[in-house]
KETOR-16863 format. One line per field, with one value per atom (N, C-alpha, C): residue number from 1; residue in three letters; chain; atom name; x, y, z. Coordinates in steps of 0.001 Angstrom, whole numbers, plus 500000, padded with zeros to 6 digits. Layout:
<nodes>
n	[NUM ...]
res	[ALA ...]
chain	[A ...]
atom	[CA ...]
px	[X ...]
py	[Y ...]
pz	[Z ...]
</nodes>
This chain:
<nodes>
n	[1 1 1 2 2 2 3 3 3 4 4 4 5 5 5 6 6 6 7 7 7 8 8 8 9 9 9 10 10 10 11 11 11 12 12 12 13 13 13 14 14 14 15 15 15 16 16 16 17 17 17 18 18 18 19 19 19 20 20 20 21 21 21 22 22 22 23 23 23 24 24 24 25 25 25 26 26 26 27 27 27 28 28 28 29 29 29 30 30 30 31 31 31 32 32 32 33 33 33 34 34 34 35 35 35 36 36 36 37 37 37 38 38 38 39 39 39 40 40 40 41 41 41 42 42 42 43 43 43 44 44 44 45 45 45 46 46 46 47 47 47 48 48 48 49 49 49 50 50 50 51 51 51 52 52 52 53 53 53 54 54 54 55 55 55 56 56 56 57 57 57 58 58 58 59 59 59 60 60 60 61 61 61 62 62 62 63 63 63 64 64 64 65 65 65 66 66 66 67 67 67 68 68 68 69 69 69 70 70 70 71 71 71 72 72 72 73 73 73 74 74 74 75 75 75 76 76 76 77 77 77 78 78 78 79 79 79 80 80 80 81 81 81 82 82 82 83 83 83 84 84 84 85 85 85 86 86 86 87 87 87 88 88 88 89 89 89 90 90 90 91 91 91 92 92 92 93 93 93 94 94 94 95 95 95 96 96 96 97 97 97 98 98 98 99 99 99 100 100 100 101 101 101 102 102 102 103 103 103 104 104 104 105 105 105 106 106 106 107 107 107 108 108 108 109 109 109 110 110 110 111 111 111 112 112 112 113 113 113 114 114 114 115 115 115 116 116 116 117 117 117 118 118 118 119 119 119 120 120 120 121 121 121 122 122 122 123 123 123 124 124 124 125 125 125 126 126 126 127 127 127 128 128 128 129 129 129 130 130 130 131 131 131 132 132 132 133 133 133 134 134 134 135 135 135 136 136 136 137 137 137 138 138 138 139 139 139 140 140 140 141 141 141 142 142 142 143 143 143 144 144 144 145 145 145 146 146 146 147 147 147 148 148 148 149 149 149 150 150 150 151 151 151 152 152 152 153 153 153 154 154 154 155 155 155 156 156 156 157 157 157 158 158 158 159 159 159 160 160 160 161 161 161 162 162 162 163 163 163 164 164 164 165 165 165 166 166 166 167 167 167 168 168 168 169 169 169 170 170 170 171 171 171 172 172 172 173 173 173 174 174 174 175 175 175 176 176 176 177 177 177 178 178 178 179 179 179 180 180 180 181 181 181 182 182 182 183 183 183 184 184 184 185 185 185 186 186 186 187 187 187 188 188 188 189 189 189 190 190 190 191 191 191 192 192 192 193 193 193 194 194 194 195 195 195 196 196 196 197 197 197 198 198 198 199 199 199 200 200 200 201 201 201 202 202 202 203 203 203 204 204 204 205 205 205 206 206 206 207 207 207 208 208 208 209 209 209 210 210 210 211 211 211 212 212 212 213 213 213 214 214 214 215 215 215 216 216 216 217 217 217 218 218 218 219 219 219 220 220 220 221 221 221 222 222 222 223 223 223 224 224 224 225 225 225 226 226 226 227 227 227 228 228 228 229 229 229 230 230 230 231 231 231 232 232 232 233 233 233 234 234 234 235 235 235 236 236 236 237 237 237 238 238 238 239 239 239 240 240 240 241 241 241 242 242 242 243 243 243 244 244 244 245 245 245 246 246 246 247 247 247 248 248 248 249 249 249 250 250 250 251 251 251 252 252 252 253 253 253 254 254 254 255 255 255 256 256 256 257 257 257 258 258 258 259 259 259 260 260 260 261 261 261 262 262 262 263 263 263 264 264 264 265 265 265 266 266 266 267 267 267 268 268 268 269 269 269 270 270 270 271 271 271 272 272 272 273 273 273 274 274 274 275 275 275]
res	[MET MET MET SER SER SER ASP ASP ASP ARG ARG ARG SER SER SER ILE ILE ILE CYS CYS CYS VAL VAL VAL HIS HIS HIS GLN GLN GLN ASN ASN ASN ALA ALA ALA ALA ALA ALA LEU LEU LEU LEU LEU LEU ALA ALA ALA GLU GLU GLU ALA ALA ALA ALA ALA ALA GLY GLY GLY CYS CYS CYS GLY GLY GLY ASP ASP ASP ARG ARG ARG ILE ILE ILE PRO PRO PRO LEU LEU LEU GLN GLN GLN LYS LYS LYS CYS CYS CYS LEU LEU LEU LEU LEU LEU ASP ASP ASP ALA ALA ALA PRO PRO PRO ASN ASN ASN PHE PHE PHE VAL VAL VAL THR THR THR LEU LEU LEU GLU GLU GLU ASP ASP ASP ILE ILE ILE GLN GLN GLN ARG ARG ARG CYS CYS CYS PHE PHE PHE ILE ILE ILE ASP ASP ASP ALA ALA ALA ASP ASP ASP CYS CYS CYS THR THR THR ILE ILE ILE ALA ALA ALA ASP ASP ASP ALA ALA ALA ALA ALA ALA SER SER SER GLU GLU GLU ALA ALA ALA ASN ASN ASN THR THR THR ILE ILE ILE VAL VAL VAL LYS LYS LYS ASN ASN ASN CYS CYS CYS ASP ASP ASP ALA ALA ALA SER SER SER SER SER SER SER SER SER VAL VAL VAL PRO PRO PRO GLU GLU GLU MET MET MET ARG ARG ARG ARG ARG ARG ARG ARG ARG SER SER SER PRO PRO PRO GLN GLN GLN ALA ALA ALA PRO PRO PRO PRO PRO PRO ALA ALA ALA GLU GLU GLU THR THR THR SER SER SER ALA ALA ALA PRO PRO PRO GLN GLN GLN THR THR THR SER SER SER ASN ASN ASN THR THR THR ALA ALA ALA PRO PRO PRO GLU GLU GLU SER SER SER THR THR THR SER SER SER PRO PRO PRO ALA ALA ALA THR THR THR SER SER SER THR THR THR SER SER SER THR THR THR HIS HIS HIS LEU LEU LEU THR THR THR ALA ALA ALA PRO PRO PRO THR THR THR VAL VAL VAL CYS CYS CYS SER SER SER THR THR THR THR THR THR SER SER SER THR THR THR LEU LEU LEU GLU GLU GLU ARG ARG ARG LEU LEU LEU VAL VAL VAL CYS CYS CYS PRO PRO PRO VAL VAL VAL THR THR THR PRO PRO PRO VAL VAL VAL GLY GLY GLY PRO PRO PRO ASN ASN ASN LYS LYS LYS PHE PHE PHE SER SER SER GLU GLU GLU LEU LEU LEU PRO PRO PRO CYS CYS CYS THR THR THR SER SER SER THR THR THR LYS LYS LYS ILE ILE ILE ALA ALA ALA THR THR THR LEU LEU LEU VAL VAL VAL CYS CYS CYS ALA ALA ALA ALA ALA ALA THR THR THR ASN ASN ASN VAL VAL VAL CYS CYS CYS SER SER SER ASP ASP ASP ASP ASP ASP GLY GLY GLY ASN ASN ASN CYS CYS CYS MET MET MET PHE PHE PHE ARG ARG ARG ASP ASP ASP ALA ALA ALA HIS HIS HIS VAL VAL VAL THR THR THR SER SER SER SER SER SER GLY GLY GLY LEU LEU LEU ALA ALA ALA ALA ALA ALA THR THR THR ILE ILE ILE VAL VAL VAL LEU LEU LEU ALA ALA ALA LEU LEU LEU ALA ALA ALA ALA ALA ALA PHE PHE PHE SER SER SER VAL VAL VAL ALA ALA ALA ALA ALA ALA THR THR THR LEU LEU LEU VAL VAL VAL PHE PHE PHE PHE PHE PHE TYR TYR TYR ALA ALA ALA ARG ARG ARG GLU GLU GLU ARG ARG ARG LYS LYS LYS ALA ALA ALA ARG ARG ARG ARG ARG ARG LEU LEU LEU ALA ALA ALA PHE PHE PHE GLU GLU GLU GLU GLU GLU ALA ALA ALA GLU GLU GLU ARG ARG ARG LYS LYS LYS ARG ARG ARG ARG ARG ARG GLU GLU GLU GLN GLN GLN ASP ASP ASP GLN GLN GLN LYS LYS LYS ASP ASP ASP ALA ALA ALA GLU GLU GLU ALA ALA ALA SER SER SER LEU LEU LEU LYS LYS LYS LYS LYS LYS PHE PHE PHE ALA ALA ALA LYS LYS LYS VAL VAL VAL ARG ARG ARG ALA ALA ALA ALA ALA ALA ARG ARG ARG GLU GLU GLU ARG ARG ARG SER SER SER ARG ARG ARG ARG ARG ARG GLN GLN GLN ASN ASN ASN MET MET MET GLU GLU GLU ALA ALA ALA ARG ARG ARG ASP ASP ASP TRP TRP TRP ALA ALA ALA TYR TYR TYR ARG ARG ARG ARG ARG ARG ALA ALA ALA MET MET MET GLU GLU GLU THR THR THR ARG ARG ARG ARG ARG ARG GLU GLU GLU GLU GLU GLU ASN ASN ASN PRO PRO PRO PHE PHE PHE GLU GLU GLU GLU GLU GLU ALA ALA ALA PRO PRO PRO GLY GLY GLY GLY GLY GLY THR THR THR PRO PRO PRO]
chain	[A A A A A A A A A A A A A A A A A A A A A A A A A A A A A A A A A A A A A A A A A A A A A A A A A A A A A A A A A A A A A A A A A A A A A A A A A A A A A A A A A A A A A A A A A A A A A A A A A A A A A A A A A A A A A A A A A A A A A A A A A A A A A A A A A A A A A A A A A A A A A A A A A A A A A A A A A A A A A A A A A A A A A A A A A A A A A A A A A A A A A A A A A A A A A A A A A A A A A A A A A A A A A A A A A A A A A A A A A A A A A A A A A A A A A A A A A A A A A A A A A A A A A A A A A A A A A A A A A A A A A A A A A A A A A A A A A A A A A A A A A A A A A A A A A A A A A A A A A A A A A A A A A A A A A A A A A A A A A A A A A A A A A A A A A A A A A A A A A A A A A A A A A A A A A A A A A A A A A A A A A A A A A A A A A A A A A A A A A A A A A A A A A A A A A A A A A A A A A A A A A A A A A A A A A A A A A A A A A A A A A A A A A A A A A A A A A A A A A A A A A A A A A A A A A A A A A A A A A A A A A A A A A A A A A A A A A A A A A A A A A A A A A A A A A A A A A A A A A A A A A A A A A A A A A A A A A A A A A A A A A A A A A A A A A A A A A A A A A A A A A A A A A A A A A A A A A A A A A A A A A A A A A A A A A A A A A A A A A A A A A A A A A A A A A A A A A A A A A A A A A A A A A A A A A A A A A A A A A A A A A A A A A A A A A A A A A A A A A A A A A A A A A A A A A A A A A A A A A A A A A A A A A A A A A A A A A A A A A A A A A A A A A A A A A A A A A A A A A A A A A A A A A A A A A A A A A A A A A A A A A A A A A A A A A A A A A A A A A A A A A A A A A A A A A A A A A A A A A A A A A A A A A A A A A A A A A A A A A A A A A A A A A A A A A A A A A A A A A A A A A A A A A A A A A A A A A A A A A A A A A A A A A]
atom	[N CA C N CA C N CA C N CA C N CA C N CA C N CA C N CA C N CA C N CA C N CA C N CA C N CA C N CA C N CA C N CA C N CA C N CA C N CA C N CA C N CA C N CA C N CA C N CA C N CA C N CA C N CA C N CA C N CA C N CA C N CA C N CA C N CA C N CA C N CA C N CA C N CA C N CA C N CA C N CA C N CA C N CA C N CA C N CA C N CA C N CA C N CA C N CA C N CA C N CA C N CA C N CA C N CA C N CA C N CA C N CA C N CA C N CA C N CA C N CA C N CA C N CA C N CA C N CA C N CA C N CA C N CA C N CA C N CA C N CA C N CA C N CA C N CA C N CA C N CA C N CA C N CA C N CA C N CA C N CA C N CA C N CA C N CA C N CA C N CA C N CA C N CA C N CA C N CA C N CA C N CA C N CA C N CA C N CA C N CA C N CA C N CA C N CA C N CA C N CA C N CA C N CA C N CA C N CA C N CA C N CA C N CA C N CA C N CA C N CA C N CA C N CA C N CA C N CA C N CA C N CA C N CA C N CA C N CA C N CA C N CA C N CA C N CA C N CA C N CA C N CA C N CA C N CA C N CA C N CA C N CA C N CA C N CA C N CA C N CA C N CA C N CA C N CA C N CA C N CA C N CA C N CA C N CA C N CA C N CA C N CA C N CA C N CA C N CA C N CA C N CA C N CA C N CA C N CA C N CA C N CA C N CA C N CA C N CA C N CA C N CA C N CA C N CA C N CA C N CA C N CA C N CA C N CA C N CA C N CA C N CA C N CA C N CA C N CA C N CA C N CA C N CA C N CA C N CA C N CA C N CA C N CA C N CA C N CA C N CA C N CA C N CA C N CA C N CA C N CA C N CA C N CA C N CA C N CA C N CA C N CA C N CA C N CA C N CA C N CA C N CA C N CA C N CA C N CA C N CA C N CA C N CA C N CA C N CA C N CA C N CA C N CA C N CA C N CA C N CA C N CA C N CA C N CA C N CA C N CA C N CA C N CA C N CA C N CA C N CA C N CA C N CA C N CA C N CA C N CA C N CA C N CA C N CA C N CA C N CA C N CA C N CA C N CA C N CA C N CA C N CA C N CA C N CA C N CA C N CA C N CA C N CA C N CA C N CA C N CA C N CA C N CA C N CA C N CA C N CA C N CA C N CA C N CA C N CA C N CA C N CA C N CA C N CA C N CA C N CA C N CA C N CA C N CA C N CA C N CA C N CA C N CA C N CA C N CA C N CA C]
px	[365693 364968 365908 365458 366291 366364 367373 367521 366312 365741 364559 363390 363200 362118 362332 363596 363889 363603 363982 363727 362238 361448 360002 359360 359752 359136 359483 360732 361153 360589 360394 359955 358508 357713 356337 355528 355686 354911 355288 356599 357042 356667 356766 356389 354901 354073 352634 352305 353016 352760 353189 354295 354832 354240 353349 352782 351932 351953 351185 349750 349317 347944 347604 346318 345878 345624 345026 344724 345931 346302 347558 347545 346482 346469 346470 345573 345664 346989 347561 348833 349942 349969 350979 350829 349601 349354 349836 349565 349975 351492 352178 353642 354245 353617 354105 353909 352853 352569 353262 354116 354790 355658 355836 356652 358124 358883 360306 361092 360576 361216 360206 360279 359308 359646 358636 358808 358084 358348 357689 356177 355736 354302 353646 354352 353794 353535 354514 354355 353290 353257 352248 350842 350706 349406 348951 349886 349536 348953 349557 349044 347696 347503 346209 345130 345472 344499 344181 345083 344853 344161 343513 342714 343572 344751 345546 345239 345412 345262 346441 346280 347342 348606 348417 349587 350294 349532 350142 350782 350124 350689 352011 352088 353332 354442 354080 355085 355595 354679 355081 355918 355505 356250 357652 357777 359101 360000 359428 360230 360725 359837 360237 361288 361072 362044 363391 363362 364615 365366 364670 365324 365789 364976 365396 366586 366560 367689 368958 368790 369968 370331 369604 369859 369754 368687 368479 368002 368142 367662 366146 365567 364117 363479 363976 363306 363298 364269 364330 363365 362688 361757 360408 360237 358963 358893 357705 357494 357848 358732 359187 359018 358882 358928 360370 360684 362100 362630 363316 363916 365389 366101 367512 367670 368820 369032 368815 368436 368145 369329 370559 371730 371832 371235 371344 370188 369291 368099 368400 369594 369924 370248 370352 370690 369633 368302 367312 367336 367630 367634 368750 369924 371053 370786 370225 369986 368822 367881 366721 367042 367965 368301 369425 370237 371370 370942 369896 369567 369145 368784 368338 369456 370710 371825 372438 371922 372457 371668 371982 371296 369917 368990 367631 367605 368490 368476 368776 369791 370127 368993 368332 367220 366066 365766 364667 364961 366184 366515 366497 366860 366851 365433 364472 363092 362411 362895 362290 362821 363903 364488 363932 363565 363027 364131 363845 364870 365284 366518 367012 366436 366117 365554 364258 363164 361861 361533 361997 361553 362718 362384 363346 362894 363832 363530 362942 361852 361213 360959 361127 360947 359597 358816 357502 357537 356878 356801 355470 355541 354346 354274 353055 352825 352615 353528 353494 353049 352027 351497 351701 352782 353042 351987 351799 350861 351649 351454 352169 351174 351436 350506 350590 349442 349371 348710 348279 347634 347099 346442 345857 344804 345062 344141 343874 344822 344691 345944 345721 346819 346644 347754 347749 348533 347998 348652 349587 350855 351871 351767 352410 352378 352905 352235 352605 353864 354668 355897 355947 356603 356750 358014 357908 359056 359074 360227 360394 360586 359835 359868 360257 361217 361649 360707 360330 359447 359892 359400 359752 358604 358905 357923 358455 357532 357927 358733 359832 360679 359928 360283 359590 359835 360931 361251 360651 359923 359376 357862 357261 355839 355765 355226 355230 353844 353816 352558 352463 351278 351052 351843 352208 352922 354422 354883 356296 357108 356536 357251 357168 358061 358063 358722 358553 359191 359459 360342 360687 359484 359351 358300 358776 358020 358368 357323 357664 356739 356939 357813 358068 356959 356522 355486 356168 355993 356609 355685 356263 355466 354405 354746 353758 352615 352944 351886 351006 351619 350832 349930 350473 349655 348494 348779 347704 346635 347074 346105 345233 345849 345089 344096 344546 343653 342468 342745 341652 340700 341257 340390 339508 340108 339315 338252 338609 337624 336478 336819 335763 334880 335503 334721 333830 334357 333552 332354 332591 331486 330426 330894 329942 329157 329860 329179 328171 328545 327614 326369 326561 325415 324511 325120 324316 323567 324224 323573 322362 322553 321431 320313 320685 319652 318856 319553 318858 317971 318472 317668 316435 316593 315440 314427 314936 314022 313263 313944 313273 312232 312589 311631 310390 310578 309423 308566 309220 308454 307659 308283 307570 306418 306636 305566 304405 304716 303660 302879 303589 302910 302046 302542 301763 300508 300644 299475 298452 298928 298018 297304 298036 297425 296344 296661 295669 294447 294695 293559 292661 293289 292477 291692 292321 291614 290455 290688 289617 288476 288816 287769 286976 287674 286980 286069 286554 285717 284500 284700 283573 282553 283051 282133 281352 282041 281351 280337 280698 279755 278529 278744 277615 276709 277315 276514 275726 276363 275657 274501 274724 273663 272501 272862 271812 271035 271738 271064 270136 270561 269715 268464 268653 267487 266531 267069 266199 265482 266212 265584 264498 264742 263720 262479 262701 261559 260784 261490 260816 260053 260651 259977 258746 258863 257700 256596 256996 255989 255265 256008 255367 254459 254927 254086 252785 252892 251676 250724 251287 250452 249803 250590 250037 248967 249195 248200 246906 247006 245797 245050 245813 245163 244462 245163 244571 243327 243388 242214 241053 241338 240266 239629 240492 239932 239134 239631 238908 237566 237549 236278 235291 235745 234868 234330 235123 234654 233635 233807 232853 231510 231484 230238 229506 230236 229599 228972 229640 229063 227798 227746 226552 225392 225576 224529 225014 224695 225211 224569 223394 222762 223114 223908 224325 225225 224868 225645 227057 227938 229331 229518 230554 230817 230960 230243 230255 229013 227962 226719 226690 227716 227757 227284 226268 225749 226771]
py	[168602 167357 166345 165684 164733 163408 162592 161276 160396 160567 159773 160127 161418 161827 161296 161368 160827 159335 158645 157194 156904 157675 157434 157788 158919 159349 158406 158023 157175 155757 155257 153877 153809 154839 154854 153682 153391 152288 150952 150729 149455 149358 150470 150447 150177 150769 150516 149086 148544 147163 146167 146469 145528 145719 146689 146944 145763 145518 144409 144738 145974 146355 147577 147913 149131 148969 150013 150040 150580 149954 150266 151662 151996 153257 154472 154559 155711 155791 154630 154640 155171 154743 155239 156740 157183 158611 159418 158930 159650 159698 158613 158599 159537 159627 160562 162010 162284 163642 163977 163098 163347 164607 165338 166574 166274 167340 167180 166639 166843 166292 165339 164100 163099 162680 162673 162209 160870 160276 159004 159178 160310 160545 160707 161326 161471 160111 159221 157887 157100 157211 156488 156973 158310 158852 158343 158136 157573 156172 155369 154007 154025 154925 155005 155460 156429 156879 155795 154834 153720 152545 152778 151770 150748 151111 150236 150550 149564 149812 150632 151202 152035 151209 149986 149136 148779 148378 148039 149265 150411 151629 151988 151864 152163 151204 149910 148926 149190 149449 149700 150975 152032 153291 153132 152422 152193 151418 150423 149637 150496 151336 152179 153195 153857 154849 154195 153032 152349 151960 151420 150986 152163 153232 154399 155103 155207 155850 155026 153677 152821 152610 153269 153137 151692 150977 149581 149507 148335 148121 148033 148119 148135 146869 145655 144451 144377 144996 144920 145868 146735 147687 147085 145845 145191 144846 144894 144580 143133 142918 141573 141325 140068 139689 139513 139573 139473 138088 137893 136619 136833 135777 135851 136195 136660 136988 135773 136000 134875 133955 134479 133644 132517 132674 131648 130659 130771 129927 128508 128235 126859 126014 126631 125872 124855 125178 124169 122957 123183 122043 121085 121653 120795 120073 120813 120193 119228 119429 118546 117254 117296 116083 115302 115977 115284 114185 114356 113288 111998 111998 110754 109728 110189 109260 108975 109535 109331 108268 108053 107040 107520 106612 107018 108027 107905 108845 110251 110396 111720 112292 111464 111936 112432 111731 112140 113470 113655 114913 116068 115819 116889 117337 116404 116765 117468 117240 117904 119316 119686 121013 121918 123156 124097 124546 124734 125184 126617 126922 128290 129258 128813 129655 129020 129773 129224 129396 130481 130838 130854 130766 130899 132020 132516 133623 133085 133698 133337 134616 134528 135690 135617 136687 136779 137817 137503 138441 139170 140489 141307 142319 142701 143721 145051 146005 147304 148348 149126 150184 151513 152257 153525 154568 155484 156593 157885 158810 160077 161225 162298 163438 164200 164609 165381 166731 167012 168276 168247 169307 169342 168241 167366 166262 165378 165315 164467 163615 162352 161415 160572 160164 159327 158063 156930 155644 155334 155173 154879 153419 153062 151665 150726 149628 148654 147900 147599 146843 145674 144633 143451 143582 143348 143440 142241 141897 140770 141288 140724 141150 139947 140153 139082 139004 137806 137599 136372 136219 135088 134096 132827 131754 130703 129938 128884 127818 127407 126394 125078 124339 123075 122052 122198 121243 121631 122761 123258 123327 123461 123757 125070 126130 127472 127825 128676 129170 130673 131233 132656 133548 133038 133875 133937 133344 133406 132227 131322 130139 129033 128078 126960 125765 124623 123394 122527 121546 120682 119846 119649 118781 117339 116499 115081 114289 113869 113132 111624 111181 109748 109073 107917 107147 106147 106325 105425 104251 103223 102041 102362 103235 103607 104398 105301 106045 105146 104170 103230 102387 101954 101164 101992 103242 104106 104331 104482 104658 103424 102237 100998 100839 101168 101054 102006 103227 104193 103752 103198 102728 101571 100634 099520 100012 101003 101540 102216 102977 103630 102601 101540 100488 099773 099524 098852 099704 100987 101879 101909 102010 102042 100732 099598 098309 098164 098640 098561 099398 100596 101450 100814 100221 099567 098380 097598 096440 096847 097845 098282 098905 099607 100192 099098 098054 096960 096198 095996 095277 096080 097371 098192 098239 098319 098343 097022 095897 094609 094500 095009 094964 095794 096962 097787 097087 096401 095697 094545 093781 092678 093189 094299 094864 095340 095908 096353 095161 094104 092917 092275 092230 091651 092477 093797 094658 094450 094296 094041 092698 091672 090352 090414 091101 091225 092018 093041 093826 092997 092174 091306 090294 089700 088742 089411 090616 091321 091654 092057 092348 091091 089945 088694 088292 088457 088142 089057 090338 091265 090889 090463 090070 088811 087830 086613 086914 087809 088164 088865 089696 090377 089377 088397 087378 086549 086183 085397 086193 087453 088281 088420 088613 088717 087416 086272 084972 084767 085168 085019 085880 087109 087977 087404 086888 086312 085069 084241 083035 083398 084425 084858 085374 086122 086616 085463 084494 083336 082530 082345 081614 082370 083689 084487 084422 084424 084347 083002 081906 080590 080495 081018 080981 081749 082896 083668 082904 082256 081469 080300 079634 078512 079003 080151 080680 081024 081602 081927 080649 079644 078374 077739 077735 077148 077922 079252 080064 079809 079622 079366 077999 077003 075683 075690 076395 076470 077152 078167 078872 077981 077200 076302 075225 074678 073649 074224 075426 076055 076253 076644 076849 075516 074474 073187 072699 072941 072520 073297 074540 075342 074966 074602 074285 073092 071897 070702 070495 071111 070902 071947 072848 073897 073259 073665 073118 073682 072777 073196 073993 074759 075523 074564 074876 074025 073189 073283 072564 071205 070809 069475 069576 068728 068828 068351]
pz	[962687 962897 963538 964615 965328 964583 964981 964362 964656 965821 966153 965244 964966 964082 962672 962195 960857 960813 961862 961926 961877 962627 962663 961336 960733 959475 958328 958224 957107 957216 958419 958613 959117 958838 959336 958800 957502 956917 957537 957694 958270 959747 960467 961878 962053 961197 961280 960905 959895 959475 960534 961219 962210 963591 963768 965096 965547 966828 967379 967694 967493 967779 966937 966922 966263 964778 964192 962766 962018 960920 960233 959609 958877 958123 959054 960060 960976 961718 962068 962772 961874 960608 959672 959436 959317 959124 960325 961519 962731 962840 962498 962558 961525 960349 959338 959765 960516 960979 962291 962757 964032 963924 965018 964973 964706 964480 964174 965357 966523 967721 968378 968000 968458 969883 970705 972079 972267 973413 973735 973809 974341 974462 973094 972127 970781 970135 970230 969630 970376 971696 972471 972132 971917 971550 970170 969253 967938 968083 968929 969121 969821 970776 971461 970486 969617 968613 967596 967440 966505 967185 968314 969033 969764 970213 971071 972536 973376 974799 975321 976508 977068 977303 977792 978043 976740 975718 974429 973792 973902 973323 973992 975310 976011 975607 975468 975078 973669 972739 971353 971252 971970 971915 972499 973607 974195 973251 972556 971617 970469 969893 968764 969185 970336 970807 971084 971713 972030 970767 969772 968541 967701 967641 966866 967521 968838 969520 969390 969290 969129 967686 966763 965318 964885 965332 964952 963525 962955 961593 961604 960404 960299 960825 960502 961033 962544 963196 964654 965328 964540 965137 965432 965069 965371 966848 967380 968797 969064 970080 970394 971887 972209 973603 974013 975296 975714 975462 974330 973970 973667 973553 973210 971738 971278 969866 969001 967716 966823 966629 966761 966501 967504 968673 969709 969671 968668 968640 968241 967777 967414 968631 969805 971010 971384 971309 971690 970794 969488 968577 968935 969277 969645 970949 971933 973234 973175 972233 972151 971428 970461 969721 970384 971190 971803 972748 973595 974551 973901 972614 971993 971924 971886 971803 973158 974224 975559 976266 977521 978322 978687 979115 979492 980621 981596 982707 982231 981331 980814 979998 979211 978383 979239 980309 981176 981839 982304 982961 981981 980720 979720 979430 979306 979001 980157 981367 982507 982695 981987 982112 981028 981380 980402 979457 978171 977222 977512 977148 977368 976352 975160 974106 973636 973670 973302 971826 971214 969864 968893 967631 966549 965621 964848 963947 962656 962233 960972 960180 958886 958018 957338 957491 956873 955771 954682 953569 953654 953788 953929 952801 952464 951451 952166 951932 952588 951584 951955 951100 951825 951532 952231 951908 952830 952671 952804 951864 951874 951864 952596 952596 951278 950743 949495 949727 950916 951227 952630 953026 954378 954545 955481 955785 954579 953656 952476 952355 952028 951930 950680 950149 948947 949242 948842 949082 947928 948233 947233 946788 945694 945247 946329 946460 947483 947080 948064 947844 948818 948409 949251 950078 951351 952246 953174 953649 954553 955966 956893 958286 959141 960000 960898 962091 962444 963585 964337 965532 966382 966415 966207 966294 967248 967801 968739 968005 968593 967966 967833 966787 966525 967618 968347 969405 970754 970805 972071 972018 973180 973340 974101 973447 974019 974529 975547 976113 975885 976151 975907 976858 978019 978978 978724 977615 977267 977747 978514 978976 977930 978033 977087 977746 977116 977559 976338 976519 975404 974985 973684 973148 973180 973830 973932 973170 971953 971103 971187 972082 972200 973004 972544 973235 974155 975454 976421 976711 977306 977634 978683 979637 980647 980026 979086 978410 977575 976887 976100 976989 978129 979056 979606 979937 980444 979383 978128 977033 976866 976939 976791 977941 979167 980327 980186 979772 979596 978491 977408 976327 976795 977559 978081 979061 979883 980821 980083 979045 978266 977570 977032 976380 977382 978580 979602 980007 980184 980557 979453 978192 977078 976985 977143 977081 978225 979421 980550 980302 979765 979472 978423 977386 976344 976917 977797 978392 979233 980101 980939 980106 979055 978189 977491 976973 976304 977286 978509 979492 979889 980076 980440 979301 978073 976931 976808 977036 976992 978098 979303 980410 980086 979479 979102 978057 977105 976076 976685 977593 978237 979092 979801 980614 979741 978585 977673 977126 976743 976234 977315 978568 979663 979918 979863 980059 978934 977698 976583 976751 977210 977406 978484 979592 980655 980192 979384 978887 977980 977103 976238 977058 978087 978930 979649 980150 980835 979890 978662 977677 977349 977236 976946 978102 979339 980497 980545 980272 980285 979210 978031 976959 977351 977940 978372 979461 980388 981448 980868 979873 979236 978530 977830 977144 978145 979253 980261 980854 981112 981674 980694 979425 978408 978286 978362 978277 979474 980648 981825 981700 981247 981085 980060 978968 977926 978435 979183 979732 980734 981535 982508 981790 980704 979939 979308 978772 978148 979200 980354 981411 981880 981990 982400 981354 980047 978994 979036 979223 979297 980511 981625 982833 982624 981942 981673 980761 979725 978819 979572 980380 981141 982110 982694 983628 982901 981715 980951 980537 980083 979715 980930 982028 983235 983649 983573 983942 982983 981699 980724 980992 981197 981473 982774 983769 985037 984882 984055 983816 983089 982131 981396 982326 983150 984069 985045 985460 986380 985701 984465 983736 983548 983293 983124 984439 985486 986757 987076 986718 986984 986046 984807 983821 983022 983492 982796 981442 981138 979866 978823 979195 978228 977164 975991 974878 974913 974580 974518 973256 973174 971956 970775 969699 968493 968345 969302 969168 969760 970509 971128 972549 973073 974444 975456]
</nodes>
């Protein structure tokens, strides 16, 4: 059995726990079942079977082979981005705090320069549950143990991006930044006040237009009612005048008829026995 195979078999649980992709249990099982002479393709196939992409599997396999062949310690077998050793991570802190005591020109030039080290070493405590084979296609999970794993985190004095680049964090509030903030706040307030003013004016205009329409409608209804009353009064007056004219015509016709009868027979007694 080669040294690489011994490294992979003995550290299968830690390698699976520290992997940057894939499912932990299938990956640990595959590493434990690795042949006595482990090749790069064997380790890469384990990561692919654990649902890693081809690129991630190649990266993880290269890291494990490189560390096992170099007899690296267990914490160093975790997948890392190309960064400087942890011992040099104190450089950004020194370079980031030093400009505060220098002149403004030196401080400005320091913040515009990218830091030489982006990350610092941090220790994470993980619970590792090893899996051991107990028979054909059968595995037993051993008691879990707590282990510390070294990892890289972005330094507190830096701002890091996903592509591995970083820059110094500048938390100082400058006079120009404060002025720009005040100008933006005033502009936002002015815009909001203008919108509220136009909204209130439009709402008032709609209310006045509604009230004016209601007033005109009431006036029109009143005019229509008065016109109806006048028309009804005219019709009633015409009917009354026609009724009086008819009565007067009947009276006149009766009197005319009586006078005609008297002229024809002057001795005829009038109604009631009077000559």
